Biotite code that builds the C-alpha atoms (Angstrom):
import biotite.structure as struc

atoms = struc.array([
    struc.Atom([22.708, 0.138, -16.114], chain_id="A", res_id=1, res_name="MET", atom_name="CA", element="C"),
    struc.Atom([20.859, 3.044, -14.505], chain_id="A", res_id=2, res_name="SER", atom_name="CA", element="C"),
    struc.Atom([21.622, 4.302, -11.024], chain_id="A", res_id=3, res_name="GLN", atom_name="CA", element="C"),
    struc.Atom([18.294, 2.962, -9.737], chain_id="A", res_id=4, res_name="VAL", atom_name="CA", element="C"),
    struc.Atom([18.991, -0.495, -11.164], chain_id="A", res_id=5, res_name="THR", atom_name="CA", element="C"),
    struc.Atom([22.467, -0.608, -9.648], chain_id="A", res_id=6, res_name="SER", atom_name="CA", element="C"),
    struc.Atom([21.105, 0.480, -6.253], chain_id="A", res_id=7, res_name="LEU", atom_name="CA", element="C"),
    struc.Atom([18.384, -2.175, -6.432], chain_id="A", res_id=8, res_name="LEU", atom_name="CA", element="C"),
    struc.Atom([21.052, -4.771, -7.191], chain_id="A", res_id=9, res_name="ALA", atom_name="CA", element="C"),
    struc.Atom([23.082, -3.517, -4.213], chain_id="A", res_id=10, res_name="ALA", atom_name="CA", element="C"),
    struc.Atom([20.010, -3.791, -1.959], chain_id="A", res_id=11, res_name="ILE", atom_name="CA", element="C"),
    struc.Atom([19.481, -7.347, -3.172], chain_id="A", res_id=12, res_name="GLY", atom_name="CA", element="C"),
    struc.Atom([23.081, -8.110, -2.214], chain_id="A", res_id=13, res_name="GLN", atom_name="CA", element="C"),
    struc.Atom([22.465, -6.715, 1.274], chain_id="A", res_id=14, res_name="GLY", atom_name="CA", element="C"),
    struc.Atom([24.635, -3.592, 1.041], chain_id="A", res_id=15, res_name="LYS", atom_name="CA", element="C"),
    struc.Atom([23.695, -1.397, 4.005], chain_id="A", res_id=16, res_name="PRO", atom_name="CA", element="C"),
    struc.Atom([23.711, 2.112, 2.478], chain_id="A", res_id=17, res_name="ASP", atom_name="CA", element="C"),
    struc.Atom([22.019, 1.244, -0.826], chain_id="A", res_id=18, res_name="ALA", atom_name="CA", element="C"),
    struc.Atom([18.451, 1.593, 0.464], chain_id="A", res_id=19, res_name="LEU", atom_name="CA", element="C"),
    struc.Atom([19.124, 5.069, 1.836], chain_id="A", res_id=20, res_name="GLY", atom_name="CA", element="C"),
    struc.Atom([20.683, 6.139, -1.464], chain_id="A", res_id=21, res_name="GLU", atom_name="CA", element="C"),
    struc.Atom([17.760, 4.701, -3.435], chain_id="A", res_id=22, res_name="LEU", atom_name="CA", element="C"),
    struc.Atom([15.238, 6.492, -1.222], chain_id="A", res_id=23, res_name="TYR", atom_name="CA", element="C"),
    struc.Atom([17.166, 9.745, -1.610], chain_id="A", res_id=24, res_name="ALA", atom_name="CA", element="C"),
    struc.Atom([17.230, 9.322, -5.386], chain_id="A", res_id=25, res_name="LEU", atom_name="CA", element="C"),
    struc.Atom([13.517, 8.448, -5.663], chain_id="A", res_id=26, res_name="LEU", atom_name="CA", element="C"),
    struc.Atom([12.352, 10.725, -2.847], chain_id="A", res_id=27, res_name="TYR", atom_name="CA", element="C"),
    struc.Atom([10.328, 13.096, -5.086], chain_id="A", res_id=28, res_name="PRO", atom_name="CA", element="C"),
    struc.Atom([8.480, 10.157, -6.679], chain_id="A", res_id=29, res_name="GLU", atom_name="CA", element="C"),
    struc.Atom([7.904, 8.510, -3.300], chain_id="A", res_id=30, res_name="LEU", atom_name="CA", element="C"),
    struc.Atom([6.525, 11.778, -1.926], chain_id="A", res_id=31, res_name="ARG", atom_name="CA", element="C"),
    struc.Atom([4.100, 12.023, -4.861], chain_id="A", res_id=32, res_name="ARG", atom_name="CA", element="C"),
    struc.Atom([3.015, 8.450, -4.217], chain_id="A", res_id=33, res_name="LEU", atom_name="CA", element="C"),
    struc.Atom([2.623, 9.116, -0.480], chain_id="A", res_id=34, res_name="ALA", atom_name="CA", element="C"),
    struc.Atom([0.782, 12.371, -1.136], chain_id="A", res_id=35, res_name="HIS", atom_name="CA", element="C"),
    struc.Atom([-1.670, 10.501, -3.341], chain_id="A", res_id=36, res_name="SER", atom_name="CA", element="C"),
    struc.Atom([-2.118, 7.856, -0.635], chain_id="A", res_id=37, res_name="ARG", atom_name="CA", element="C"),
    struc.Atom([-2.620, 10.439, 2.136], chain_id="A", res_id=38, res_name="VAL", atom_name="CA", element="C"),
    struc.Atom([-5.008, 12.488, 0.000], chain_id="A", res_id=39, res_name="ARG", atom_name="CA", element="C"),
    struc.Atom([-7.158, 9.394, -0.647], chain_id="A", res_id=40, res_name="ARG", atom_name="CA", element="C"),
    struc.Atom([-7.111, 8.512, 3.058], chain_id="A", res_id=41, res_name="SER", atom_name="CA", element="C"),
    struc.Atom([-8.170, 11.966, 4.176], chain_id="A", res_id=42, res_name="GLY", atom_name="CA", element="C"),
    struc.Atom([-7.730, 12.738, 7.860], chain_id="A", res_id=43, res_name="ASP", atom_name="CA", element="C"),
    struc.Atom([-8.253, 9.155, 8.983], chain_id="A", res_id=44, res_name="MET", atom_name="CA", element="C"),
    struc.Atom([-4.570, 8.309, 9.368], chain_id="A", res_id=45, res_name="THR", atom_name="CA", element="C"),
    struc.Atom([-3.246, 11.527, 10.888], chain_id="A", res_id=46, res_name="LEU", atom_name="CA", element="C"),
    struc.Atom([-0.229, 10.985, 8.617], chain_id="A", res_id=47, res_name="LEU", atom_name="CA", element="C"),
    struc.Atom([1.521, 13.571, 6.540], chain_id="A", res_id=48, res_name="GLU", atom_name="CA", element="C"),
    struc.Atom([3.216, 12.804, 3.251], chain_id="A", res_id=49, res_name="THR", atom_name="CA", element="C"),
    struc.Atom([6.703, 12.983, 4.721], chain_id="A", res_id=50, res_name="THR", atom_name="CA", element="C"),
    struc.Atom([5.767, 10.767, 7.659], chain_id="A", res_id=51, res_name="SER", atom_name="CA", element="C"),
    struc.Atom([4.357, 8.126, 5.336], chain_id="A", res_id=52, res_name="LEU", atom_name="CA", element="C"),
    struc.Atom([7.510, 8.110, 3.189], chain_id="A", res_id=53, res_name="VAL", atom_name="CA", element="C"),
    struc.Atom([9.717, 7.847, 6.276], chain_id="A", res_id=54, res_name="HIS", atom_name="CA", element="C"),
    struc.Atom([7.601, 5.106, 7.851], chain_id="A", res_id=55, res_name="GLU", atom_name="CA", element="C"),
    struc.Atom([7.728, 3.128, 4.611], chain_id="A", res_id=56, res_name="SER", atom_name="CA", element="C"),
    struc.Atom([11.519, 3.538, 4.573], chain_id="A", res_id=57, res_name="TYR", atom_name="CA", element="C"),
    struc.Atom([11.706, 2.084, 8.090], chain_id="A", res_id=58, res_name="LEU", atom_name="CA", element="C"),
    struc.Atom([9.596, -0.883, 7.013], chain_id="A", res_id=59, res_name="ARG", atom_name="CA", element="C"),
    struc.Atom([11.796, -1.440, 3.965], chain_id="A", res_id=60, res_name="PHE", atom_name="CA", element="C"),
    struc.Atom([14.847, -1.314, 6.186], chain_id="A", res_id=61, res_name="GLU", atom_name="CA", element="C"),
    struc.Atom([13.320, -3.765, 8.654], chain_id="A", res_id=62, res_name="LYS", atom_name="CA", element="C"),
    struc.Atom([12.409, -6.222, 5.890], chain_id="A", res_id=63, res_name="SER", atom_name="CA", element="C"),
    struc.Atom([16.038, -6.588, 4.790], chain_id="A", res_id=64, res_name="GLY", atom_name="CA", element="C"),
    struc.Atom([17.125, -7.443, 1.259], chain_id="A", res_id=65, res_name="ALA", atom_name="CA", element="C"),
    struc.Atom([14.255, -7.427, -1.232], chain_id="A", res_id=66, res_name="VAL", atom_name="CA", element="C"),
    struc.Atom([14.523, -9.143, -4.620], chain_id="A", res_id=67, res_name="ALA", atom_name="CA", element="C"),
    struc.Atom([13.469, -6.219, -6.814], chain_id="A", res_id=68, res_name="ILE", atom_name="CA", element="C"),
    struc.Atom([15.312, -5.482, -10.044], chain_id="A", res_id=69, res_name="VAL", atom_name="CA", element="C"),
    struc.Atom([13.356, -2.666, -11.728], chain_id="A", res_id=70, res_name="GLU", atom_name="CA", element="C"),
    struc.Atom([12.213, 0.823, -10.776], chain_id="A", res_id=71, res_name="ARG", atom_name="CA", element="C"),
    struc.Atom([8.557, -0.037, -11.537], chain_id="A", res_id=72, res_name="ALA", atom_name="CA", element="C"),
    struc.Atom([8.712, -3.095, -9.270], chain_id="A", res_id=73, res_name="GLN", atom_name="CA", element="C"),
    struc.Atom([10.189, -0.945, -6.505], chain_id="A", res_id=74, res_name="PHE", atom_name="CA", element="C"),
    struc.Atom([7.435, 1.661, -6.847], chain_id="A", res_id=75, res_name="MET", atom_name="CA", element="C"),
    struc.Atom([4.773, -1.086, -6.810], chain_id="A", res_id=76, res_name="ALA", atom_name="CA", element="C"),
    struc.Atom([6.322, -2.535, -3.663], chain_id="A", res_id=77, res_name="TYR", atom_name="CA", element="C"),
    struc.Atom([6.512, 0.948, -2.129], chain_id="A", res_id=78, res_name="ALA", atom_name="CA", element="C"),
    struc.Atom([2.784, 1.395, -2.809], chain_id="A", res_id=79, res_name="ALA", atom_name="CA", element="C"),
    struc.Atom([2.082, -1.906, -1.039], chain_id="A", res_id=80, res_name="ARG", atom_name="CA", element="C"),
    struc.Atom([4.196, -0.869, 1.952], chain_id="A", res_id=81, res_name="VAL", atom_name="CA", element="C"),
    struc.Atom([2.481, 2.523, 2.154], chain_id="A", res_id=82, res_name="MET", atom_name="CA", element="C"),
    struc.Atom([-0.908, 0.833, 2.017], chain_id="A", res_id=83, res_name="ARG", atom_name="CA", element="C"),
    struc.Atom([0.080, -1.436, 4.900], chain_id="A", res_id=84, res_name="SER", atom_name="CA", element="C"),
    struc.Atom([1.277, 1.578, 6.915], chain_id="A", res_id=85, res_name="VAL", atom_name="CA", element="C"),
    struc.Atom([-2.092, 3.305, 6.438], chain_id="A", res_id=86, res_name="VAL", atom_name="CA", element="C"),
    struc.Atom([-4.043, 0.146, 7.345], chain_id="A", res_id=87, res_name="VAL", atom_name="CA", element="C"),
    struc.Atom([-1.897, -0.411, 10.443], chain_id="A", res_id=88, res_name="ASP", atom_name="CA", element="C"),
    struc.Atom([-2.434, 3.194, 11.551], chain_id="A", res_id=89, res_name="MET", atom_name="CA", element="C"),
    struc.Atom([-6.202, 2.843, 11.187], chain_id="A", res_id=90, res_name="VAL", atom_name="CA", element="C"),
    struc.Atom([-6.170, -0.461, 13.089], chain_id="A", res_id=91, res_name="ARG", atom_name="CA", element="C"),
    struc.Atom([-4.089, 1.098, 15.870], chain_id="A", res_id=92, res_name="ALA", atom_name="CA", element="C"),
    struc.Atom([-6.532, 3.992, 16.169], chain_id="A", res_id=93, res_name="ARG", atom_name="CA", element="C"),
    struc.Atom([-9.439, 1.544, 16.346], chain_id="A", res_id=94, res_name="HIS", atom_name="CA", element="C"),
    struc.Atom([-7.614, -0.431, 19.031], chain_id="A", res_id=95, res_name="SER", atom_name="CA", element="C"),
    struc.Atom([-6.880, 2.684, 21.108], chain_id="A", res_id=96, res_name="GLU", atom_name="CA", element="C"),
    struc.Atom([-10.443, 3.903, 20.727], chain_id="A", res_id=97, res_name="ARG", atom_name="CA", element="C"),
    struc.Atom([-11.729, 0.604, 22.055], chain_id="A", res_id=98, res_name="ARG", atom_name="CA", element="C"),
    struc.Atom([-9.455, 0.514, 25.075], chain_id="A", res_id=99, res_name="GLY", atom_name="CA", element="C"),
    struc.Atom([-6.366, -1.132, 23.587], chain_id="A", res_id=100, res_name="GLY", atom_name="CA", element="C"),
    struc.Atom([-5.395, -4.135, 25.702], chain_id="A", res_id=101, res_name="ALA", atom_name="CA", element="C"),
    struc.Atom([-8.030, -3.445, 28.370], chain_id="A", res_id=102, res_name="ALA", atom_name="CA", element="C"),
    struc.Atom([-10.850, -5.935, 28.870], chain_id="A", res_id=103, res_name="VAL", atom_name="CA", element="C"),
    struc.Atom([-13.683, -4.725, 26.705], chain_id="A", res_id=104, res_name="HIS", atom_name="CA", element="C"),
    struc.Atom([-17.374, -5.412, 27.241], chain_id="A", res_id=105, res_name="VAL", atom_name="CA", element="C"),
    struc.Atom([-19.631, -4.163, 24.473], chain_id="A", res_id=106, res_name="GLU", atom_name="CA", element="C"),
    struc.Atom([-23.066, -3.091, 25.663], chain_id="A", res_id=107, res_name="LEU", atom_name="CA", element="C"),
    struc.Atom([-24.674, -1.697, 22.547], chain_id="A", res_id=108, res_name="ASP", atom_name="CA", element="C"),
    struc.Atom([-23.735, -2.313, 18.910], chain_id="A", res_id=109, res_name="ASP", atom_name="CA", element="C"),
    struc.Atom([-25.523, 0.847, 17.791], chain_id="A", res_id=110, res_name="ALA", atom_name="CA", element="C"),
    struc.Atom([-23.238, 3.079, 19.897], chain_id="A", res_id=111, res_name="ASN", atom_name="CA", element="C"),
    struc.Atom([-20.191, 1.198, 18.674], chain_id="A", res_id=112, res_name="HIS", atom_name="CA", element="C"),
    struc.Atom([-21.016, 1.861, 15.005], chain_id="A", res_id=113, res_name="GLU", atom_name="CA", element="C"),
    struc.Atom([-21.907, 5.499, 15.644], chain_id="A", res_id=114, res_name="ALA", atom_name="CA", element="C"),
    struc.Atom([-18.531, 6.153, 17.321], chain_id="A", res_id=115, res_name="ALA", atom_name="CA", element="C"),
    struc.Atom([-16.528, 4.794, 14.381], chain_id="A", res_id=116, res_name="SER", atom_name="CA", element="C"),
    struc.Atom([-15.182, 7.099, 11.708], chain_id="A", res_id=117, res_name="ASP", atom_name="CA", element="C"),
    struc.Atom([-16.737, 6.011, 8.392], chain_id="A", res_id=118, res_name="PRO", atom_name="CA", element="C"),
    struc.Atom([-13.490, 6.785, 6.519], chain_id="A", res_id=119, res_name="HIS", atom_name="CA", element="C"),
    struc.Atom([-11.505, 4.494, 8.807], chain_id="A", res_id=120, res_name="GLU", atom_name="CA", element="C"),
    struc.Atom([-14.069, 1.748, 8.331], chain_id="A", res_id=121, res_name="ASN", atom_name="CA", element="C"),
    struc.Atom([-13.769, 2.236, 4.568], chain_id="A", res_id=122, res_name="GLU", atom_name="CA", element="C"),
    struc.Atom([-9.987, 1.779, 4.646], chain_id="A", res_id=123, res_name="VAL", atom_name="CA", element="C"),
    struc.Atom([-10.369, -1.435, 6.599], chain_id="A", res_id=124, res_name="LEU", atom_name="CA", element="C"),
    struc.Atom([-13.154, -2.676, 4.321], chain_id="A", res_id=125, res_name="ARG", atom_name="CA", element="C"),
    struc.Atom([-11.042, -2.006, 1.220], chain_id="A", res_id=126, res_name="VAL", atom_name="CA", element="C"),
    struc.Atom([-8.106, -3.791, 2.828], chain_id="A", res_id=127, res_name="HIS", atom_name="CA", element="C"),
    struc.Atom([-10.264, -6.788, 3.766], chain_id="A", res_id=128, res_name="GLU", atom_name="CA", element="C"),
    struc.Atom([-11.748, -6.863, 0.260], chain_id="A", res_id=129, res_name="SER", atom_name="CA", element="C"),
    struc.Atom([-8.262, -6.860, -1.242], chain_id="A", res_id=130, res_name="LEU", atom_name="CA", element="C"),
    struc.Atom([-7.251, -9.727, 1.038], chain_id="A", res_id=131, res_name="GLU", atom_name="CA", element="C"),
    struc.Atom([-10.348, -11.626, -0.056], chain_id="A", res_id=132, res_name="GLU", atom_name="CA", element="C"),
    struc.Atom([-9.495, -10.896, -3.698], chain_id="A", res_id=133, res_name="LEU", atom_name="CA", element="C"),
    struc.Atom([-5.913, -12.088, -3.110], chain_id="A", res_id=134, res_name="ALA", atom_name="CA", element="C"),
    struc.Atom([-7.281, -15.505, -2.143], chain_id="A", res_id=135, res_name="ALA", atom_name="CA", element="C"),
    struc.Atom([-9.088, -15.657, -5.497], chain_id="A", res_id=136, res_name="ILE", atom_name="CA", element="C"),
    struc.Atom([-6.483, -14.078, -7.798], chain_id="A", res_id=137, res_name="ASP", atom_name="CA", element="C"),
    struc.Atom([-3.313, -12.488, -6.356], chain_id="A", res_id=138, res_name="PRO", atom_name="CA", element="C"),
    struc.Atom([-2.435, -10.837, -9.668], chain_id="A", res_id=139, res_name="ARG", atom_name="CA", element="C"),
    struc.Atom([-5.623, -8.754, -9.535], chain_id="A", res_id=140, res_name="LEU", atom_name="CA", element="C"),
    struc.Atom([-4.490, -7.341, -6.186], chain_id="A", res_id=141, res_name="VAL", atom_name="CA", element="C"),
    struc.Atom([-1.082, -6.541, -7.656], chain_id="A", res_id=142, res_name="GLN", atom_name="CA", element="C"),
    struc.Atom([-2.783, -4.676, -10.501], chain_id="A", res_id=143, res_name="VAL", atom_name="CA", element="C"),
    struc.Atom([-4.897, -2.683, -8.028], chain_id="A", res_id=144, res_name="VAL", atom_name="CA", element="C"),
    struc.Atom([-1.859, -1.813, -5.906], chain_id="A", res_id=145, res_name="GLU", atom_name="CA", element="C"),
    struc.Atom([0.150, -0.683, -8.908], chain_id="A", res_id=146, res_name="MET", atom_name="CA", element="C"),
    struc.Atom([-2.656, 1.163, -10.723], chain_id="A", res_id=147, res_name="ARG", atom_name="CA", element="C"),
    struc.Atom([-4.526, 2.716, -7.804], chain_id="A", res_id=148, res_name="TYR", atom_name="CA", element="C"),
    struc.Atom([-1.963, 3.045, -5.041], chain_id="A", res_id=149, res_name="PHE", atom_name="CA", element="C"),
    struc.Atom([1.205, 3.590, -7.110], chain_id="A", res_id=150, res_name="ALA", atom_name="CA", element="C"),
    struc.Atom([-0.455, 5.435, -9.989], chain_id="A", res_id=151, res_name="GLY", atom_name="CA", element="C"),
    struc.Atom([1.297, 3.311, -12.590], chain_id="A", res_id=152, res_name="MET", atom_name="CA", element="C"),
    struc.Atom([0.050, 3.114, -16.177], chain_id="A", res_id=153, res_name="THR", atom_name="CA", element="C"),
    struc.Atom([-1.267, -0.089, -17.688], chain_id="A", res_id=154, res_name="GLU", atom_name="CA", element="C"),
    struc.Atom([1.910, -0.333, -19.751], chain_id="A", res_id=155, res_name="PHE", atom_name="CA", element="C"),
    struc.Atom([4.132, -0.053, -16.654], chain_id="A", res_id=156, res_name="GLU", atom_name="CA", element="C"),
    struc.Atom([2.056, -2.656, -14.807], chain_id="A", res_id=157, res_name="VAL", atom_name="CA", element="C"),
    struc.Atom([2.287, -4.994, -17.805], chain_id="A", res_id=158, res_name="ALA", atom_name="CA", element="C"),
    struc.Atom([6.079, -4.664, -17.806], chain_id="A", res_id=159, res_name="GLN", atom_name="CA", element="C"),
    struc.Atom([6.358, -5.443, -14.100], chain_id="A", res_id=160, res_name="VAL", atom_name="CA", element="C"),
    struc.Atom([4.007, -8.433, -14.268], chain_id="A", res_id=161, res_name="LEU", atom_name="CA", element="C"),
    struc.Atom([5.302, -9.733, -17.596], chain_id="A", res_id=162, res_name="GLY", atom_name="CA", element="C"),
    struc.Atom([1.866, -9.781, -19.231], chain_id="A", res_id=163, res_name="VAL", atom_name="CA", element="C"),
    struc.Atom([0.213, -7.855, -22.039], chain_id="A", res_id=164, res_name="GLY", atom_name="CA", element="C"),
    struc.Atom([-1.330, -4.422, -21.661], chain_id="A", res_id=165, res_name="VAL", atom_name="CA", element="C"),
    struc.Atom([-4.729, -5.828, -22.616], chain_id="A", res_id=166, res_name="ARG", atom_name="CA", element="C"),
    struc.Atom([-4.435, -8.444, -19.839], chain_id="A", res_id=167, res_name="THR", atom_name="CA", element="C"),
    struc.Atom([-3.744, -5.657, -17.349], chain_id="A", res_id=168, res_name="VAL", atom_name="CA", element="C"),
    struc.Atom([-6.789, -3.738, -18.599], chain_id="A", res_id=169, res_name="ALA", atom_name="CA", element="C"),
    struc.Atom([-8.989, -6.838, -18.150], chain_id="A", res_id=170, res_name="ARG", atom_name="CA", element="C"),
    struc.Atom([-7.509, -7.540, -14.703], chain_id="A", res_id=171, res_name="ASP", atom_name="CA", element="C"),
    struc.Atom([-8.085, -3.911, -13.673], chain_id="A", res_id=172, res_name="TRP", atom_name="CA", element="C"),
    struc.Atom([-11.716, -4.129, -14.746], chain_id="A", res_id=173, res_name="GLU", atom_name="CA", element="C"),
    struc.Atom([-12.241, -7.471, -12.951], chain_id="A", res_id=174, res_name="LYS", atom_name="CA", element="C"),
    struc.Atom([-10.691, -6.119, -9.760], chain_id="A", res_id=175, res_name="ALA", atom_name="CA", element="C"),
    struc.Atom([-12.781, -2.944, -9.883], chain_id="A", res_id=176, res_name="ARG", atom_name="CA", element="C"),
    struc.Atom([-15.977, -4.972, -10.348], chain_id="A", res_id=177, res_name="LEU", atom_name="CA", element="C"),
    struc.Atom([-15.050, -7.268, -7.474], chain_id="A", res_id=178, res_name="PHE", atom_name="CA", element="C"),
    struc.Atom([-14.268, -4.368, -5.144], chain_id="A", res_id=179, res_name="LEU", atom_name="CA", element="C"),
    struc.Atom([-17.425, -2.529, -6.127], chain_id="A", res_id=180, res_name="HIS", atom_name="CA", element="C"),
    struc.Atom([-19.549, -5.584, -5.332], chain_id="A", res_id=181, res_name="ALA", atom_name="CA", element="C"),
    struc.Atom([-17.613, -6.327, -2.156], chain_id="A", res_id=182, res_name="SER", atom_name="CA", element="C"),
    struc.Atom([-17.869, -2.800, -0.755], chain_id="A", res_id=183, res_name="LEU", atom_name="CA", element="C"),
    struc.Atom([-21.626, -2.390, -1.250], chain_id="A", res_id=184, res_name="ARG", atom_name="CA", element="C"),
])
């Protein structure tokens, strides 16, 4: 049993230090994943790679024991957590920009759209499209998260999902077509 597998088992059993050890062991991979996520997001999140990794660690810690048994599953879950961190940051910035909890009266839709950052709107649109896709076929969303956000190969995704590589390739193509049509 590899060190990662034993740490994942310890996390599943609720051992307190296991998550920290796992993050320390996989830190270089998590930084690469976060760097990829931050690079795709551009300056819309105001996050740095290290901040994204640390924020995802805090969310993992808050969620408690997670039933993950393989490294690839962990990395796929980490990609999902990082995506949620980025989406939450964009939503928070939108909320602050619009006055937060203050009573808001919109006078002109044209000014509202002009003030928005198009990259932030894109992140939210992609997130909403993925939520819409999840209602149709949750596995397609998992494939997108693992392929696009985690950078996993089709073979790795197939192992995690317990399906064939060809099925993953078809799912990836279906998801890409759906997102392309949805984001037009």
